[in-house]
C-alpha positions, -999 to +999 in steps of 0.1 A: +000+000+000+015+033-010+016+064+012+035+050+042+068+067+036+075+097+057+061+128+041+041+108+016+013+127-001-021+125+014-056+125-001-059+159+016-051+187-009-016+200-002-013+176+027+013+150+037+009+120+059+025+124+093+031+100+122+010+098+153+016+084+188-018+073+199-051+064+183-081+053+203-119+052+202-140+073+226-177+079+231-188+115+236-207+120+268-245+124+263-243+112+227-243+077+212-215+086+187-182+069+185-151+090+177-116+083+167-091+104+188-055+107+175-026+125+191+011+130+185+038+155+176+037+179+147+068+177+124+071+215+125+054+247+133+026+263+112+009+230+104-027+219+110-035+182+114-065+167+098-080+132+100-090+124+065-111+093+056-102+079+022-129+074-003-140+039-010-164+027-038-178+000-015-175-006+022-141-023+029-132-045+059-112-016+074-119+020+064-086+040+059-082+073+078-051+093+072-033+115+097-023+145+075-006+178+080-014+209+060+006+241+060-012+271+074-010+307+061-010+318+097+005+307+129-016+280+147-035+291+178-048+273+209-082+272+191-067+247+167-067+221+195-029+222+199-012+215+232+021+233+236+041+241+205+041+209+185+017+185+201-017+178+185-049+160+193-077+156+168-109+137+166-134+126+139-169+110+143-169+075+128-206+075+117-205+064+080-167+058+078-162+024+094-155-008+075-171-042+082-145-049+108-132-015+118-108+013+108-071+016+098-054+048+110-026+056+085+005+075+097+039+081+081+056+052+100+027+030+111-007+018+103-029+009+133-060-013+128-088-009+153-115-035+154-150-022+160-173-050+170-210-048+180-213-012+169-241-001+146-236+029+123 
């Protein structure tokens, strides 16, 4: 599968796939929605991280979600969910973007598969 090399191009316009430290599933309080939460370190300042589901023509066993960085025209602020200078934490709701078995989180140096069993979407 292409796109696993450091700095590989992402499906996000002008984005590149970056690595992450942790990926986990969380439920939001008072909702029945399941979210993917990803955290890690930015490769440099002035970048915004996006979690980008890849497009599939049919539902795969594992839906691919890229961890991508995009250069910003301005300096990032605390409103961008950044902790400190280069740490990030992002989330995305999984409704409509799960495979039959779960999801694959794609970073520059790793791919993490997360099984989702017994969930209805």
